[in-house]
N, C-alpha and C positions, 0 to 999 in steps of 0.2 A: 504494499500500500504506499502511495506517495505521501511523504511527510509534509504536514502543513504548519508553518511557523507563524504564530499571530504577531501582530504589529507590536512594537514596544510602546511603552507609555510616554506620553508628553505632558507637560504642564497644561492645565486647562482640561484635561480628560475627565470623564465621569466614571466611577466604578459603581457597581451594583452589589449589595450584600444579600445573600440568599442563605436558606437554612435547609440543606438536604438531609440532615441528620437531626441532632438535638436543636430545639428551638430558641428563639431570641430571648425568651423569658429568663433563660438560664443566666444571661449576662447582666451584671449590674450596671446601673447608670453611669457610675464613675468611669468603668472600663469603656462604656460606649462613647463617653465624651472625649476620653484621652485618645482613643482610636480615631474618631472623627477628626480631632484636631491634628493628629499626626499625618493622616491622610491629606488634610487641607494644607499642611505645611509643606508637603510634597508637590503642591499645586494641583491636587486632585479634588473632585467633589464627590460626596457620597450620597447614594440614594438606597433605600431598601426596597427590595422586591415586594410587590403587593400583599403577598401572603406571609411575608416575614414580619410578623407582628407578635406582641406579647399574648395576644388572644389565641393564637393558633397553638395550642398546647393540649395534647390529649393524654391518655393514660401512660403513654411511653415518653412523654415529654417532647412531642414534635408535632407538626402539622400532619394532615392526612397525606396519603401518597400522592393524590391528585394535586394537592396544594403545593407540595415540594417539587414535584415534577414540572408543574406549571410555572413556577418561579424560575426554574432553570431555563426553560424555553423562552419566558419573557425577557430574561437577561440576554440571551443569545440573539433573539429577534430585534431588540432595541438597537438600532443604528448608533444611537448617541452614547451607549455603554461601550467602554473600551476594555474593561477588566471586570471580572467577577470574583468576589471573595466570599468564602463560606464563613458562617457565624462561629461554628465550632464543630467538632466531631461528634462521635456517639457510637451507635451500634447497628443502624439499620438502613443506611443509604443504599445498600444493594436492593432494597425493596422497589426502588424507583427506576431501575435501569431499563425495564421493558416498557416504560412508559415515556421514554424520551424519544424525540424525533431526531435521529442522527443525521439525516439528510439536511435538515435545516440548521443543525449545528456545523455541519461541514461547510455549508454555503455562507455561514456567518462567523468565521473563525476569530476568536479573540482570546485573551488571557483568562485562565480559570485557576485559582490558587486556593490551596487548603491542605490539610494532612489528616493523618490517622484514619478514621472510618470513611473519610472523603476520598481515600484511595480507590475505592469501588467505582465512584463516579469518574475520577480522573482517568483511571485505566480503562474503563469502558468506553469513554469518549476517544481516548487514543487509539484503542483497539478497532473501533467501528468507523472512525473518521480519518485517522492519521494526524490528528491535531496534537501538537505538542502542549502538554499541560504542565502545571508547576506545583510541586510538592513543597509548600512553604507555609507561612504563618496564616492563621485564620484571621478574620476581622478582630476577634476577641484577643488574639495574641499581641496585636499592635496596641491594645489597651493596657499593657502591662506598664505601670508607672516607672519601676526601677529594673535595670538590668535588660532593657530592650535594644540598646544602641547597636550591638552586634547584629541582631536580627534585622533591624531597620537598614543597616549598611548593606547587607547581602541581598536583601529584597530589592533595594534600589539599584544595586549594581546588576542584578539580573533582569529586572523588569523595565528599566530605563535605558540601558546601554547595551552595546553590541560586542564590546570586548570580552575575551575570555576571562574567567574569573577564577584566580587561584584561591583555594580554600585554605585559610589559616585557622588554627585552633584558637578558640576563645580564650581569654585570660582566666575566666571563672565561669561557673555555671550554677543553676539552681534546680531544685526539684522540690520545692515547697508549695503550700497552697496559696499562692500569691493572689489568687482571686478572691479569697476570703478576707485577706488583710493585705492591702497594697503596701503598708509600712513595715509590717513584720516580716522580714525577708532573711533567707540564709543563703549565702553564696559560698561555693566551694572552689578552691583553687584547682584549675584544669591542669591534668598531667600530660595533656596532648593526645595526638592520635597514637593508636596501637598498630604498629606496622607487623601484622602476624606473619604475612608471607611477603617477602620482598619481590620485586619484579616490575615489569612494564606491561601496560595494556591500554588500548584506546578503542572505544566502542559507543554504541547507542545505549542511552540510560533507560532502563526498565526497572520498575519496582514500587516502593511505597511501604505502607505498614504490612508486615509480613502476614499476620493472621488474616487480615482483610483481603490481601492479594489472593491468598489461598481459597477464598470464598468464590473466586472467579475461575478456578480450575475446572476444565471441562465444559466451560461455556464460551460463546462468542464474545464475551466481554473481557476475556483475558488476553492481554497483549502477548504476541509472540515474542520470542527471544530471537531477534534477527542476528545474522552473522556478525560476530564481534559485538556482543552485549556486555555492558558494564552493569551488573545487578547491584541496585542500592536499596537496602531494606533496613527496617528498625522495627522494634516492638515495644510494648507498654509495660507498666510495672506489674501487671497481673500475669505476665508470662514468665514462667520459671525456666530454668535451664533445659529440662527435659522437653518442655512444650516447644520452646524455640528450636531445639535440636530436630524434633520430629517434623515441625513445620518447615524448616529448612530443608530436610530430607525429601519432603513431598515436592519441593521444587527441583531437587536434583534428579528426581525420578521422571521429570518431564522429558519427552523425547527431544525437545530442541534445547535442553540444558546444555548440550555439547557446544552450544554457541556462546555460552557465558564465558568470558575471558578474564573477568576481574569481579571481585565482590568487595562492596563497601557497606559497613554496618554502622548505623547511627548509635549514639550513646545510650546505654541501658539506664533505666531509672533505678533508684536506690532499691525499691521495693522488689525488683527482679532477683536480687542477690546474685547477679552475674559478675563474676570476677574475670579478670583477664586470664588467669590460669584455666578456668573452666571453659571460657570461650575458645582459647587455644586448643584444648583438649577436643571440644566439639569439632572445630575446623579440621584438625589434624586426623581426626577419626573418619573423615570422609574422602574416599579416593577421588571423588569427582572434583574436589577442590585442591588436590595435591599440587598441581602444576600452575595454579593461577594466583596472582597477587591478591592479598586480602588485607583490607585496611578497616580498622574498627575504631570505636570511640570518637566518631566524627559528630560535629555539632548539628545534628538533626534528630528528631524523634520526639518523645514526650517529655524531655526536660528542656530547659531554656538555657541559652538562647539558641536559635536555630538558623541554618542557611536556607536558601531557596533553591530547589533542584529542578532543572528543566527535564521532566519526563519526556523522552523523545529526542532530547538534545544529545550532546557529546560529552563524555567524560574521559580524561586521560589520567592514567595512574603511573607514577614513575617513582619507584623505590621510596614509598611513603608519602609522596606528594600527590595532590589531587587537584585538577583543573576542570572546571565546567564551562561548557559553551552552549548556547542556544542551538 
C-alpha cells in the first residue's frame, strides 16, 4: 500500500480533540486549560468534536460507539482541521474500527495523534489507508503542569518540522498520579537508554502499545511488517514480565515478523516491576531477536515525558542511537 504522509502543522492551524476511548469527563478543568494554552502558544486553535463532551459518559466512561466513530469522521471530513488529538486512552477503542469510513479518511489525510489504547485506531487507519499516524501525547498529556517540556519539544519537532529527529534520553522521568495533584510530583533521574543488542538497522516504524496491537492480530486492521521494519512497542504498569514476554512472542510468531530488523521498547512503569536484567533475559531467550539491534528504556509509553513517533515513518538504529523521520 502506498504511504500517505500528512501535511505538517503551521501556525494558525486548527486541531480537533476527539474521544475514541475514555471520555472528556475524566479530564480536570485545570488540565484542559493548560493544554489549550499550550496549543495556543504553538499558534494552534483548539476545537472539540461535537460528541466530545462531559455529557457523553456511559457505564464504561465513554460515548457510544456511534458517537465516538462519528467524531473521528467529523474531524477527518472538516477541511479546516489540520490535526486530530485524542483526549486520553482507555480500553475499548477497537470497538469502533468497523464503523469508520477508511475511504473518506484516505481522501482527507491529516495528522492524528495519541497513544496507549489509541493504538487500535492509529494502526487500523495505517493498515487500511497507508496514512502515517503519530504515537504521541494525548490532549490531556499536554495539560501536565510540570515536567512537560521534553514532551512538547519532541511533539513540535515531529509535527511542525521536516528534519530527522535524533532521540535523546530525558534528564528525568515520572510515573506519579500527576492528574490528581499537579503540584505534588515525583521525578526520577533517567539512567538513559538500555542498549540490549548493539547493531544497525533502518526501516519503517510499526507498533504502539503491545497488548493493544495484539488485539488486531488476524484482522484487516493489523499493519503488516513491511520489508525492513523497526518495531516500536511499549506496555503499561499492569503488564508483568510474563505477560510482556508472551505478548511479544505472539508477534514473533507472525509470518511477516522475519521483516523486523530492529526492536525499540519504551520505558516500563514502576508497577510492572520490569528490571533491565529481566528484560534482557526475555530478549535473549527469543531466537527471533538474536541477530537484530534492541534498544529499551526509551522515552515513550505510560510514564512521562514521551516522544512523538511517526508510525509509518522511518527509524534508524545505530549502536544505541535512535533517529526518527516522517
